[in-house]
CHARMM-style PDB file with segment names, atoms N, HN, CA, C and O in Angstrom:
ATOM      1  N   MET     1      -8.700  16.610   0.925  1.00  0.00      PROA
ATOM      2  CA  MET     1      -9.389  16.577  -0.360  1.00  0.00      PROA
ATOM      3  C   MET     1      -9.007  15.287  -1.094  1.00  0.00      PROA
ATOM      4  O   MET     1      -7.818  15.028  -1.281  1.00  0.00      PROA
ATOM      5  N   PRO     2      -9.970  14.483  -1.507  1.00  0.00      PROA
ATOM      6  CA  PRO     2      -9.680  13.227  -2.201  1.00  0.00      PROA
ATOM      7  C   PRO     2      -8.977  13.451  -3.544  1.00  0.00      PROA
ATOM      8  O   PRO     2      -9.250  14.421  -4.251  1.00  0.00      PROA
ATOM      9  N   THR     3      -8.077  12.540  -3.873  1.00  0.00      PROA
ATOM     10  HN  THR     3      -7.855  11.752  -3.298  1.00  0.00      PROA
ATOM     11  CA  THR     3      -7.366  12.561  -5.148  1.00  0.00      PROA
ATOM     12  C   THR     3      -7.710  11.290  -5.911  1.00  0.00      PROA
ATOM     13  O   THR     3      -7.588  10.185  -5.381  1.00  0.00      PROA
ATOM     14  N   GLU     4      -8.140  11.452  -7.156  1.00  0.00      PROA
ATOM     15  HN  GLU     4      -8.239  12.349  -7.586  1.00  0.00      PROA
ATOM     16  CA  GLU     4      -8.465  10.293  -7.992  1.00  0.00      PROA
ATOM     17  C   GLU     4      -7.207   9.809  -8.701  1.00  0.00      PROA
ATOM     18  O   GLU     4      -6.432  10.611  -9.221  1.00  0.00      PROA
ATOM     19  N   VAL     5      -7.010   8.507  -8.719  1.00  0.00      PROA
ATOM     20  HN  VAL     5      -7.639   7.855  -8.296  1.00  0.00      PROA
ATOM     21  CA  VAL     5      -5.890   7.880  -9.425  1.00  0.00      PROA
ATOM     22  C   VAL     5      -6.435   7.360 -10.745  1.00  0.00      PROA
ATOM     23  O   VAL     5      -7.360   6.547 -10.757  1.00  0.00      PROA
ATOM     24  N   GLN     6      -5.866   7.826 -11.869  1.00  0.00      PROA
ATOM     25  HN  GLN     6      -5.115   8.486 -11.859  1.00  0.00      PROA
ATOM     26  CA  GLN     6      -6.390   7.476 -13.180  1.00  0.00      PROA
ATOM     27  C   GLN     6      -5.456   6.552 -13.949  1.00  0.00      PROA
ATOM     28  O   GLN     6      -4.249   6.521 -13.710  1.00  0.00      PROA
ATOM     29  N   ALA     7      -6.040   5.801 -14.878  1.00  0.00      PROA
ATOM     30  HN  ALA     7      -7.021   5.826 -15.073  1.00  0.00      PROA
ATOM     31  CA  ALA     7      -5.265   4.927 -15.762  1.00  0.00      PROA
ATOM     32  C   ALA     7      -4.552   5.783 -16.800  1.00  0.00      PROA
ATOM     33  O   ALA     7      -5.158   6.675 -17.395  1.00  0.00      PROA
ATOM     34  N   GLN     8      -3.264   5.515 -17.019  1.00  0.00      PROA
ATOM     35  HN  GLN     8      -2.772   4.791 -16.535  1.00  0.00      PROA
ATOM     36  CA  GLN     8      -2.499   6.248 -18.014  1.00  0.00      PROA
ATOM     37  C   GLN     8      -2.704   5.673 -19.413  1.00  0.00      PROA
ATOM     38  O   GLN     8      -2.438   6.342 -20.412  1.00  0.00      PROA
ATOM     39  N   ILE     9      -3.179   4.429 -19.478  1.00  0.00      PROA
ATOM     40  HN  ILE     9      -3.395   3.886 -18.666  1.00  0.00      PROA
ATOM     41  CA  ILE     9      -3.351   3.737 -20.759  1.00  0.00      PROA
ATOM     42  C   ILE     9      -4.602   2.854 -20.701  1.00  0.00      PROA
ATOM     43  O   ILE     9      -5.151   2.602 -19.628  1.00  0.00      PROA
ATOM     44  N   THR    10      -5.029   2.400 -21.852  1.00  0.00      PROA
ATOM     45  HN  THR    10      -4.583   2.605 -22.723  1.00  0.00      PROA
ATOM     46  CA  THR    10      -6.098   1.403 -21.934  1.00  0.00      PROA
ATOM     47  C   THR    10      -5.471   0.034 -21.704  1.00  0.00      PROA
ATOM     48  O   THR    10      -4.425  -0.276 -22.274  1.00  0.00      PROA
ATOM     49  N   GLY    11      -6.099  -0.777 -20.879  1.00  0.00      PROA
ATOM     50  HN  GLY    11      -6.949  -0.526 -20.416  1.00  0.00      PROA
ATOM     51  CA  GLY    11      -5.563  -2.104 -20.609  1.00  0.00      PROA
ATOM     52  C   GLY    11      -6.432  -2.869 -19.637  1.00  0.00      PROA
ATOM     53  O   GLY    11      -7.607  -2.552 -19.452  1.00  0.00      PROA
ATOM     54  N   ASN    12      -5.846  -3.882 -19.016  1.00  0.00      PROA
ATOM     55  HN  ASN    12      -4.891  -4.140 -19.167  1.00  0.00      PROA
ATOM     56  CA  ASN    12      -6.543  -4.705 -18.024  1.00  0.00      PROA
ATOM     57  C   ASN    12      -5.870  -4.546 -16.675  1.00  0.00      PROA
ATOM     58  O   ASN    12      -4.651  -4.405 -16.586  1.00  0.00      PROA
ATOM     59  N   VAL    13      -6.683  -4.571 -15.624  1.00  0.00      PROA
ATOM     60  HN  VAL    13      -7.674  -4.686 -15.697  1.00  0.00      PROA
ATOM     61  CA  VAL    13      -6.132  -4.529 -14.269  1.00  0.00      PROA
ATOM     62  C   VAL    13      -5.553  -5.909 -13.991  1.00  0.00      PROA
ATOM     63  O   VAL    13      -6.293  -6.875 -13.804  1.00  0.00      PROA
ATOM     64  N   TRP    14      -4.232  -5.996 -13.963  1.00  0.00      PROA
ATOM     65  HN  TRP    14      -3.631  -5.211 -14.115  1.00  0.00      PROA
ATOM     66  CA  TRP    14      -3.563  -7.271 -13.753  1.00  0.00      PROA
ATOM     67  C   TRP    14      -3.485  -7.601 -12.264  1.00  0.00      PROA
ATOM     68  O   TRP    14      -3.732  -8.738 -11.860  1.00  0.00      PROA
ATOM     69  N   LYS    15      -3.134  -6.581 -11.434  1.00  0.00      PROA
ATOM     70  HN  LYS    15      -2.933  -5.658 -11.762  1.00  0.00      PROA
ATOM     71  CA  LYS    15      -2.997  -6.828 -10.002  1.00  0.00      PROA
ATOM     72  C   LYS    15      -3.237  -5.544  -9.223  1.00  0.00      PROA
ATOM     73  O   LYS    15      -2.769  -4.474  -9.610  1.00  0.00      PROA
ATOM     74  N   ILE    16      -3.971  -5.659  -8.121  1.00  0.00      PROA
ATOM     75  HN  ILE    16      -4.352  -6.529  -7.806  1.00  0.00      PROA
ATOM     76  CA  ILE    16      -4.124  -4.556  -7.175  1.00  0.00      PROA
ATOM     77  C   ILE    16      -3.151  -4.841  -6.040  1.00  0.00      PROA
ATOM     78  O   ILE    16      -3.283  -5.836  -5.327  1.00  0.00      PROA
ATOM     79  N   VAL    17      -2.180  -3.962  -5.884  1.00  0.00      PROA
ATOM     80  HN  VAL    17      -2.072  -3.154  -6.464  1.00  0.00      PROA
ATOM     81  CA  VAL    17      -1.067  -4.189  -4.966  1.00  0.00      PROA
ATOM     82  C   VAL    17      -1.418  -3.808  -3.523  1.00  0.00      PROA
ATOM     83  O   VAL    17      -0.973  -4.468  -2.585  1.00  0.00      PROA
ATOM     84  N   LYS    18      -2.201  -2.763  -3.345  1.00  0.00      PROA
ATOM     85  HN  LYS    18      -2.562  -2.227  -4.107  1.00  0.00      PROA
ATOM     86  CA  LYS    18      -2.558  -2.263  -2.012  1.00  0.00      PROA
ATOM     87  C   LYS    18      -3.992  -2.636  -1.671  1.00  0.00      PROA
ATOM     88  O   LYS    18      -4.698  -3.220  -2.493  1.00  0.00      PROA
ATOM     89  N   ALA    19      -4.421  -2.299  -0.461  1.00  0.00      PROA
ATOM     90  HN  ALA    19      -3.847  -1.825   0.207  1.00  0.00      PROA
ATOM     91  CA  ALA    19      -5.787  -2.576  -0.011  1.00  0.00      PROA
ATOM     92  C   ALA    19      -6.420  -1.286   0.509  1.00  0.00      PROA
ATOM     93  O   ALA    19      -5.723  -0.340   0.875  1.00  0.00      PROA
ATOM     94  N   ILE    20      -7.744  -1.266   0.533  1.00  0.00      PROA
ATOM     95  HN  ILE    20      -8.310  -2.034   0.236  1.00  0.00      PROA
ATOM     96  CA  ILE    20      -8.456  -0.115   1.084  1.00  0.00      PROA
ATOM     97  C   ILE    20      -8.002   0.091   2.526  1.00  0.00      PROA
ATOM     98  O   ILE    20      -7.921  -0.856   3.309  1.00  0.00      PROA
ATOM     99  N   GLY    21      -7.711   1.343   2.859  1.00  0.00      PROA
ATOM    100  HN  GLY    21      -7.777   2.112   2.223  1.00  0.00      PROA
ATOM    101  CA  GLY    21      -7.252   1.686   4.206  1.00  0.00      PROA
ATOM    102  C   GLY    21      -5.744   1.744   4.345  1.00  0.00      PROA
ATOM    103  O   GLY    21      -5.233   2.278   5.329  1.00  0.00      PROA
ATOM    104  N   ASP    22      -5.016   1.196   3.365  1.00  0.00      PROA
ATOM    105  HN  ASP    22      -5.431   0.762   2.565  1.00  0.00      PROA
ATOM    106  CA  ASP    22      -3.547   1.218   3.426  1.00  0.00      PROA
ATOM    107  C   ASP    22      -3.018   2.639   3.271  1.00  0.00      PROA
ATOM    108  O   ASP    22      -3.516   3.398   2.439  1.00  0.00      PROA
ATOM    109  N   PRO    23      -2.010   3.007   4.068  1.00  0.00      PROA
ATOM    110  CA  PRO    23      -1.350   4.292   3.845  1.00  0.00      PROA
ATOM    111  C   PRO    23      -0.415   4.168   2.638  1.00  0.00      PROA
ATOM    112  O   PRO    23       0.170   3.110   2.405  1.00  0.00      PROA
ATOM    113  N   VAL    24      -0.279   5.249   1.877  1.00  0.00      PROA
ATOM    114  HN  VAL    24      -0.754   6.109   2.066  1.00  0.00      PROA
ATOM    115  CA  VAL    24       0.621   5.265   0.721  1.00  0.00      PROA
ATOM    116  C   VAL    24       1.405   6.565   0.697  1.00  0.00      PROA
ATOM    117  O   VAL    24       0.971   7.581   1.240  1.00  0.00      PROA
ATOM    118  N   VAL    25       2.556   6.516   0.063  1.00  0.00      PROA
ATOM    119  HN  VAL    25       2.909   5.691  -0.378  1.00  0.00      PROA
ATOM    120  CA  VAL    25       3.357   7.713  -0.153  1.00  0.00      PROA
ATOM    121  C   VAL    25       3.393   7.995  -1.653  1.00  0.00      PROA
ATOM    122  O   VAL    25       3.187   7.094  -2.465  1.00  0.00      PROA
ATOM    123  N   GLU    26       3.652   9.230  -2.007  1.00  0.00      PROA
ATOM    124  HN  GLU    26       3.820   9.962  -1.347  1.00  0.00      PROA
ATOM    125  CA  GLU    26       3.720   9.602  -3.413  1.00  0.00      PROA
ATOM    126  C   GLU    26       4.727   8.718  -4.145  1.00  0.00      PROA
ATOM    127  O   GLU    26       5.844   8.511  -3.670  1.00  0.00      PROA
ATOM    128  N   GLY    27       4.326   8.200  -5.300  1.00  0.00      PROA
ATOM    129  HN  GLY    27       3.419   8.368  -5.686  1.00  0.00      PROA
ATOM    130  CA  GLY    27       5.196   7.353  -6.110  1.00  0.00      PROA
ATOM    131  C   GLY    27       5.120   5.877  -5.792  1.00  0.00      PROA
ATOM    132  O   GLY    27       5.735   5.064  -6.483  1.00  0.00      PROA
ATOM    133  N   GLU    28       4.373   5.513  -4.752  1.00  0.00      PROA
ATOM    134  HN  GLU    28       3.874   6.173  -4.191  1.00  0.00      PROA
ATOM    135  CA  GLU    28       4.247   4.093  -4.391  1.00  0.00      PROA
ATOM    136  C   GLU    28       3.309   3.371  -5.364  1.00  0.00      PROA
ATOM    137  O   GLU    28       2.284   3.921  -5.765  1.00  0.00      PROA
ATOM    138  N   GLU    29       3.657   2.155  -5.735  1.00  0.00      PROA
ATOM    139  HN  GLU    29       4.490   1.707  -5.409  1.00  0.00      PROA
ATOM    140  CA  GLU    29       2.862   1.358  -6.675  1.00  0.00      PROA
ATOM    141  C   GLU    29       1.548   0.919  -6.036  1.00  0.00      PROA
ATOM    142  O   GLU    29       1.531   0.370  -4.935  1.00  0.00      PROA
ATOM    143  N   LEU    30       0.436   1.174  -6.752  1.00  0.00      PROA
ATOM    144  HN  LEU    30       0.450   1.621  -7.647  1.00  0.00      PROA
ATOM    145  CA  LEU    30      -0.894   0.817  -6.252  1.00  0.00      PROA
ATOM    146  C   LEU    30      -1.523  -0.326  -7.037  1.00  0.00      PROA
ATOM    147  O   LEU    30      -2.098  -1.254  -6.468  1.00  0.00      PROA
ATOM    148  N   ILE    31      -1.402  -0.236  -8.352  1.00  0.00      PROA
ATOM    149  HN  ILE    31      -0.936   0.518  -8.815  1.00  0.00      PROA
ATOM    150  CA  ILE    31      -2.065  -1.162  -9.264  1.00  0.00      PROA
ATOM    151  C   ILE    31      -1.108  -1.447 -10.410  1.00  0.00      PROA
ATOM    152  O   ILE    31      -0.294  -0.599 -10.773  1.00  0.00      PROA
ATOM    153  N   ILE    32      -1.209  -2.646 -10.979  1.00  0.00      PROA
ATOM    154  HN  ILE    32      -1.871  -3.335 -10.684  1.00  0.00      PROA
ATOM    155  CA  ILE    32      -0.436  -2.962 -12.180  1.00  0.00      PROA
ATOM    156  C   ILE    32      -1.422  -3.230 -13.308  1.00  0.00      PROA
ATOM    157  O   ILE    32      -2.288  -4.098 -13.205  1.00  0.00      PROA
ATOM    158  N   LEU    33      -1.273  -2.462 -14.391  1.00  0.00      PROA
ATOM    159  HN  LEU    33      -0.569  -1.756 -14.474  1.00  0.00      PROA
ATOM    160  CA  LEU    33      -2.084  -2.660 -15.588  1.00  0.00      PROA
ATOM    161  C   LEU    33      -1.306  -3.503 -16.577  1.00  0.00      PROA
ATOM    162  O   LEU    33      -0.076  -3.478 -16.589  1.00  0.00      PROA
ATOM    163  N   GLU    34      -2.012  -4.244 -17.400  1.00  0.00      PROA
ATOM    164  HN  GLU    34      -3.012  -4.265 -17.391  1.00  0.00      PROA
ATOM    165  CA  GLU    34      -1.388  -5.037 -18.467  1.00  0.00      PROA
ATOM    166  C   GLU    34      -1.948  -4.529 -19.782  1.00  0.00      PROA
ATOM    167  O   GLU    34      -3.161  -4.442 -19.973  1.00  0.00      PROA
ATOM    168  N   SER    35      -1.028  -4.194 -20.691  1.00  0.00      PROA
ATOM    169  HN  SER    35      -0.043  -4.265 -20.535  1.00  0.00      PROA
ATOM    170  CA  SER    35      -1.425  -3.731 -22.007  1.00  0.00      PROA
ATOM    171  C   SER    35      -0.382  -4.174 -23.016  1.00  0.00      PROA
ATOM    172  O   SER    35       0.811  -3.932 -22.833  1.00  0.00      PROA
ATOM    173  N   MET    36      -0.826  -4.814 -24.066  1.00  0.00      PROA
ATOM    174  HN  MET    36      -1.796  -5.011 -24.215  1.00  0.00      PROA
ATOM    175  CA  MET    36       0.069  -5.289 -25.118  1.00  0.00      PROA
ATOM    176  C   MET    36       1.203  -6.141 -24.540  1.00  0.00      PROA
ATOM    177  O   MET    36       2.361  -6.009 -24.937  1.00  0.00      PROA
ATOM    178  N   LYS    37       0.847  -7.014 -23.599  1.00  0.00      PROA
ATOM    179  HN  LYS    37      -0.094  -7.121 -23.277  1.00  0.00      PROA
ATOM    180  CA  LYS    37       1.776  -7.954 -22.955  1.00  0.00      PROA
ATOM    181  C   LYS    37       2.859  -7.260 -22.125  1.00  0.00      PROA
ATOM    182  O   LYS    37       3.898  -7.853 -21.835  1.00  0.00      PROA
ATOM    183  N   MET    38       2.616  -6.007 -21.746  1.00  0.00      PROA
ATOM    184  HN  MET    38       1.772  -5.525 -21.981  1.00  0.00      PROA
ATOM    185  CA  MET    38       3.540  -5.265 -20.885  1.00  0.00      PROA
ATOM    186  C   MET    38       2.828  -4.944 -19.578  1.00  0.00      PROA
ATOM    187  O   MET    38       1.623  -4.693 -19.569  1.00  0.00      PROA
ATOM    188  N   GLU    39       3.570  -4.950 -18.477  1.00  0.00      PROA
ATOM    189  HN  GLU    39       4.549  -5.153 -18.485  1.00  0.00      PROA
ATOM    190  CA  GLU    39       3.026  -4.569 -17.177  1.00  0.00      PROA
ATOM    191  C   GLU    39       3.381  -3.111 -16.914  1.00  0.00      PROA
ATOM    192  O   GLU    39       4.550  -2.729 -16.970  1.00  0.00      PROA
ATOM    193  N   ILE    40       2.367  -2.301 -16.625  1.00  0.00      PROA
ATOM    194  HN  ILE    40       1.417  -2.611 -16.579  1.00  0.00      PROA
ATOM    195  CA  ILE    40       2.562  -0.881 -16.388  1.00  0.00      PROA
ATOM    196  C   ILE    40       2.100  -0.559 -14.970  1.00  0.00      PROA
ATOM    197  O   ILE    40       0.911  -0.680 -14.672  1.00  0.00      PROA
ATOM    198  N   PRO    41       3.025  -0.147 -14.082  1.00  0.00      PROA
ATOM    199  CA  PRO    41       2.627   0.194 -12.720  1.00  0.00      PROA
ATOM    200  C   PRO    41       1.902   1.538 -12.673  1.00  0.00      PROA
ATOM    201  O   PRO    41       2.272   2.478 -13.377  1.00  0.00      PROA
ATOM    202  N   VAL    42       0.874   1.621 -11.843  1.00  0.00      PROA
ATOM    203  HN  VAL    42       0.573   0.858 -11.271  1.00  0.00      PROA
ATOM    204  CA  VAL    42       0.169   2.869 -11.585  1.00  0.00      PROA
ATOM    205  C   VAL    42       0.592   3.298 -10.187  1.00  0.00      PROA
ATOM    206  O   VAL    42       0.393   2.568  -9.216  1.00  0.00      PROA
ATOM    207  N   GLU    43       1.176   4.486 -10.094  1.00  0.00      PROA
ATOM    208  HN  GLU    43       1.338   5.080 -10.882  1.00  0.00      PROA
ATOM    209  CA  GLU    43       1.723   4.964  -8.822  1.00  0.00      PROA
ATOM    210  C   GLU    43       0.815   6.005  -8.189  1.00  0.00      PROA
ATOM    211  O   GLU    43       0.034   6.671  -8.869  1.00  0.00      PROA
ATOM    212  N   ALA    44       0.933   6.128  -6.877  1.00  0.00      PROA
ATOM    213  HN  ALA    44       1.567   5.587  -6.325  1.00  0.00      PROA
ATOM    214  CA  ALA    44       0.167   7.134  -6.139  1.00  0.00      PROA
ATOM    215  C   ALA    44       0.665   8.528  -6.517  1.00  0.00      PROA
ATOM    216  O   ALA    44       1.865   8.792  -6.450  1.00  0.00      PROA
ATOM    217  N   PRO    45      -0.247   9.426  -6.913  1.00  0.00      PROA
ATOM    218  CA  PRO    45       0.159  10.782  -7.262  1.00  0.00      PROA
ATOM    219  C   PRO    45       0.434  11.655  -6.034  1.00  0.00      PROA
ATOM    220  O   PRO    45       0.976  12.754  -6.149  1.00  0.00      PROA
ATOM    221  N   CYS    46       0.049  11.142  -4.848  1.00  0.00      PROA
ATOM    222  HN  CYS    46      -0.391  10.249  -4.755  1.00  0.00      PROA
ATOM    223  CA  CYS    46       0.246  11.880  -3.599  1.00  0.00      PROA
ATOM    224  C   CYS    46       0.220  10.884  -2.444  1.00  0.00      PROA
ATOM    225  O   CYS    46      -0.136   9.720  -2.623  1.00  0.00      PROA
ATOM    226  N   GLY    47       0.594  11.347  -1.282  1.00  0.00      PROA
ATOM    227  HN  GLY    47       0.884  12.293  -1.137  1.00  0.00      PROA
ATOM    228  CA  GLY    47       0.522  10.515  -0.090  1.00  0.00      PROA
ATOM    229  C   GLY    47      -0.874  10.581   0.515  1.00  0.00      PROA
ATOM    230  O   GLY    47      -1.635  11.504   0.229  1.00  0.00      PROA
ATOM    231  N   GLY    48      -1.204   9.612   1.340  1.00  0.00      PROA
ATOM    232  HN  GLY    48      -0.586   8.862   1.572  1.00  0.00      PROA
ATOM    233  CA  GLY    48      -2.502   9.580   2.012  1.00  0.00      PROA
ATOM    234  C   GLY    48      -2.887   8.155   2.346  1.00  0.00      PROA
ATOM    235  O   GLY    48      -2.036   7.312   2.629  1.00  0.00      PROA
ATOM    236  N   ARG    49      -4.174   7.906   2.310  1.00  0.00      PROA
ATOM    237  HN  ARG    49      -4.865   8.591   2.081  1.00  0.00      PROA
ATOM    238  CA  ARG    49      -4.711   6.578   2.617  1.00  0.00      PROA
ATOM    239  C   ARG    49      -5.701   6.206   1.517  1.00  0.00      PROA
ATOM    240  O   ARG    49      -6.500   7.041   1.093  1.00  0.00      PROA
ATOM    241  N   ILE    50      -5.654   4.967   1.059  1.00  0.00      PROA
ATOM    242  HN  ILE    50      -5.005   4.289   1.404  1.00  0.00      PROA
ATOM    243  CA  ILE    50      -6.570   4.520   0.008  1.00  0.00      PROA
ATOM    244  C   ILE    50      -7.968   4.377   0.600  1.00  0.00      PROA
ATOM    245  O   ILE    50      -8.186   3.608   1.537  1.00  0.00      PROA
ATOM    246  N   SER    51      -8.913   5.132   0.036  1.00  0.00      PROA
ATOM    247  HN  SER    51      -8.737   5.756  -0.725  1.00  0.00      PROA
ATOM    248  CA  SER    51     -10.285   5.070   0.552  1.00  0.00      PROA
ATOM    249  C   SER    51     -11.211   4.238  -0.326  1.00  0.00      PROA
ATOM    250  O   SER    51     -12.275   3.804   0.115  1.00  0.00      PROA
ATOM    251  N   GLU    52     -10.791   4.017  -1.591  1.00  0.00      PROA
ATOM    252  HN  GLU    52      -9.927   4.369  -1.949  1.00  0.00      PROA
ATOM    253  CA  GLU    52     -11.696   3.311  -2.498  1.00  0.00      PROA
ATOM    254  C   GLU    52     -10.931   2.803  -3.722  1.00  0.00      PROA
ATOM    255  O   GLU    52     -10.039   3.479  -4.235  1.00  0.00      PROA
ATOM    256  N   PHE    53     -11.288   1.616  -4.175  1.00  0.00      PROA
ATOM    257  HN  PHE    53     -12.012   1.066  -3.759  1.00  0.00      PROA
ATOM    258  CA  PHE    53     -10.872   1.120  -5.484  1.00  0.00      PROA
ATOM    259  C   PHE    53     -12.128   1.073  -6.335  1.00  0.00      PROA
ATOM    260  O   PHE    53     -13.170   0.600  -5.881  1.00  0.00      PROA
ATOM    261  N   ARG    54     -12.038   1.561  -7.563  1.00  0.00      PROA
ATOM    262  HN  ARG    54     -11.191   1.945  -7.932  1.00  0.00      PROA
ATOM    263  CA  ARG    54     -13.198   1.562  -8.458  1.00  0.00      PROA
ATOM    264  C   ARG    54     -13.070   0.515  -9.550  1.00  0.00      PROA
ATOM    265  O   ARG    54     -13.863   0.491 -10.491  1.00  0.00      PROA
ATOM    266  N   VAL    55     -12.074  -0.349  -9.425  1.00  0.00      PROA
ATOM    267  HN  VAL    55     -11.430  -0.329  -8.661  1.00  0.00      PROA
ATOM    268  CA  VAL    55     -11.857  -1.439 -10.383  1.00  0.00      PROA
ATOM    269  C   VAL    55     -11.530  -2.710  -9.618  1.00  0.00      PROA
ATOM    270  O   VAL    55     -11.234  -2.668  -8.424  1.00  0.00      PROA
ATOM    271  N   SER    56     -11.586  -3.833 -10.307  1.00  0.00      PROA
ATOM    272  HN  SER    56     -11.827  -3.867 -11.277  1.00  0.00      PROA
ATOM    273  CA  SER    56     -11.161  -5.107  -9.728  1.00  0.00      PROA
ATOM    274  C   SER    56     -10.197  -5.789 -10.680  1.00  0.00      PROA
ATOM    275  O   SER    56     -10.131  -5.460 -11.865  1.00  0.00      PROA
ATOM    276  N   GLU    57      -9.453  -6.741 -10.146  1.00  0.00      PROA
ATOM    277  HN  GLU    57      -9.507  -7.009  -9.184  1.00  0.00      PROA
ATOM    278  CA  GLU    57      -8.493  -7.473 -10.973  1.00  0.00      PROA
ATOM    279  C   GLU    57      -9.216  -8.156 -12.125  1.00  0.00      PROA
ATOM    280  O   GLU    57     -10.288  -8.734 -11.948  1.00  0.00      PROA
ATOM    281  N   GLY    58      -8.606  -8.081 -13.319  1.00  0.00      PROA
ATOM    282  HN  GLY    58      -7.735  -7.611 -13.463  1.00  0.00      PROA
ATOM    283  CA  GLY    58      -9.172  -8.680 -14.513  1.00  0.00      PROA
ATOM    284  C   GLY    58     -10.062  -7.744 -15.312  1.00  0.00      PROA
ATOM    285  O   GLY    58     -10.413  -8.043 -16.453  1.00  0.00      PROA
ATOM    286  N   GLU    59     -10.425  -6.625 -14.730  1.00  0.00      PROA
ATOM    287  HN  GLU    59     -10.140  -6.382 -13.803  1.00  0.00      PROA
ATOM    288  CA  GLU    59     -11.315  -5.675 -15.400  1.00  0.00      PROA
ATOM    289  C   GLU    59     -10.570  -4.882 -16.474  1.00  0.00      PROA
ATOM    290  O   GLU    59      -9.409  -4.516 -16.292  1.00  0.00      PROA
ATOM    291  N   SER    60     -11.244  -4.624 -17.588  1.00  0.00      PROA
ATOM    292  HN  SER    60     -12.187  -4.922 -17.736  1.00  0.00      PROA
ATOM    293  CA  SER    60     -10.677  -3.777 -18.639  1.00  0.00      PROA
ATOM    294  C   SER    60     -10.972  -2.321 -18.312  1.00  0.00      PROA
ATOM    295  O   SER    60     -12.060  -1.996 -17.836  1.00  0.00      PROA
ATOM    296  N   VAL    61      -9.995  -1.435 -18.568  1.00  0.00      PROA
ATOM    297  HN  VAL    61      -9.112  -1.699 -18.955  1.00  0.00      PROA
ATOM    298  CA  VAL    61     -10.167  -0.011 -18.298  1.00  0.00      PROA
ATOM    299  C   VAL    61      -9.693   0.805 -19.494  1.00  0.00      PROA
ATOM    300  O   VAL    61      -8.814   0.377 -20.242  1.00  0.00      PROA
ATOM    301  N   GLU    62     -10.272   1.958 -19.660  1.00  0.00      PROA
ATOM    302  HN  GLU    62     -10.986   2.305 -19.052  1.00  0.00      PROA
ATOM    303  CA  GLU    62      -9.881   2.896 -20.702  1.00  0.00      PROA
ATOM    304  C   GLU    62      -8.912   3.921 -20.110  1.00  0.00      PROA
ATOM    305  O   GLU    62      -8.907   4.154 -18.902  1.00  0.00      PROA
ATOM    306  N   GLU    63      -8.105   4.524 -20.960  1.00  0.00      PROA
ATOM    307  HN  GLU    63      -8.110   4.335 -21.942  1.00  0.00      PROA
ATOM    308  CA  GLU    63      -7.218   5.600 -20.515  1.00  0.00      PROA
ATOM    309  C   GLU    63      -8.060   6.692 -19.867  1.00  0.00      PROA
ATOM    310  O   GLU    63      -9.092   7.089 -20.408  1.00  0.00      PROA
ATOM    311  N   GLY    64      -7.621   7.176 -18.708  1.00  0.00      PROA
ATOM    312  HN  GLY    64      -6.783   6.853 -18.269  1.00  0.00      PROA
ATOM    313  CA  GLY    64      -8.330   8.223 -17.987  1.00  0.00      PROA
ATOM    314  C   GLY    64      -9.354   7.724 -16.989  1.00  0.00      PROA
ATOM    315  O   GLY    64      -9.894   8.514 -16.215  1.00  0.00      PROA
ATOM    316  N   ALA    65      -9.636   6.415 -16.991  1.00  0.00      PROA
ATOM    317  HN  ALA    65      -9.197   5.773 -17.621  1.00  0.00      PROA
ATOM    318  CA  ALA    65     -10.598   5.854 -16.035  1.00  0.00      PROA
ATOM    319  C   ALA    65     -10.078   6.006 -14.615  1.00  0.00      PROA
ATOM    320  O   ALA    65      -8.878   5.870 -14.374  1.00  0.00      PROA
ATOM    321  N   VAL    66     -10.967   6.287 -13.679  1.00  0.00      PROA
ATOM    322  HN  VAL    66     -11.942   6.398 -13.874  1.00  0.00      PROA
ATOM    323  CA  VAL    66     -10.579   6.406 -12.274  1.00  0.00      PROA
ATOM    324  C   VAL    66     -10.443   4.999 -11.706  1.00  0.00      PROA
ATOM    325  O   VAL    66     -11.385   4.207 -11.747  1.00  0.00      PROA
ATOM    326  N   LEU    67      -9.251   4.698 -11.173  1.00  0.00      PROA
ATOM    327  HN  LEU    67      -8.487   5.342 -11.140  1.00  0.00      PROA
ATOM    328  CA  LEU    67      -8.956   3.372 -10.631  1.00  0.00      PROA
ATOM    329  C   LEU    67      -9.121   3.322  -9.119  1.00  0.00      PROA
ATOM    330  O   LEU    67      -9.589   2.325  -8.569  1.00  0.00      PROA
ATOM    331  N   ALA    68      -8.732   4.409  -8.449  1.00  0.00      PROA
ATOM    332  HN  ALA    68      -8.351   5.219  -8.896  1.00  0.00      PROA
ATOM    333  CA  ALA    68      -8.742   4.426  -6.984  1.00  0.00      PROA
ATOM    334  C   ALA    68      -8.875   5.869  -6.501  1.00  0.00      PROA
ATOM    335  O   ALA    68      -8.730   6.818  -7.272  1.00  0.00      PROA
ATOM    336  N   VAL    69      -9.156   6.007  -5.199  1.00  0.00      PROA
ATOM    337  HN  VAL    69      -9.274   5.236  -4.573  1.00  0.00      PROA
ATOM    338  CA  VAL    69      -9.242   7.327  -4.574  1.00  0.00      PROA
ATOM    339  C   VAL    69      -8.350   7.309  -3.333  1.00  0.00      PROA
ATOM    340  O   VAL    69      -8.389   6.378  -2.528  1.00  0.00      PROA
ATOM    341  N   ILE    70      -7.542   8.368  -3.203  1.00  0.00      PROA
ATOM    342  HN  ILE    70      -7.510   9.124  -3.857  1.00  0.00      PROA
ATOM    343  CA  ILE    70      -6.656   8.528  -2.037  1.00  0.00      PROA
ATOM    344  C   ILE    70      -7.146   9.751  -1.264  1.00  0.00      PROA
ATOM    345  O   ILE    70      -7.390  10.810  -1.842  1.00  0.00      PROA
ATOM    346  N   GLU    71      -7.285   9.588   0.047  1.00  0.00      PROA
ATOM    347  HN  GLU    71      -7.087   8.728   0.517  1.00  0.00      PROA
ATOM    348  CA  GLU    71      -7.673  10.721   0.899  1.00  0.00      PROA
ATOM    349  C   GLU    71      -6.567  11.039   1.863  1.00  0.00      PROA
ATOM    350  OT1 GLU    71      -6.697  11.962   2.667  1.00  0.00      PROA
TER     351      GLU     71
END
């Protein structure tokens, strides 16, 4: 069952650390958001494989936006 990875805060996608198809473990850093000059890591909520990114670097996102999907 796919798991959606959501933004915890409003900010900008500073860096996408992983790539589509990469295996991940729970707690592994996937994306780094930038908000108010702070870098906030977004971690995998579960293990699996990244099947999709719904954002790109430099894009602005709102809190709760889906950033990636893990299967």
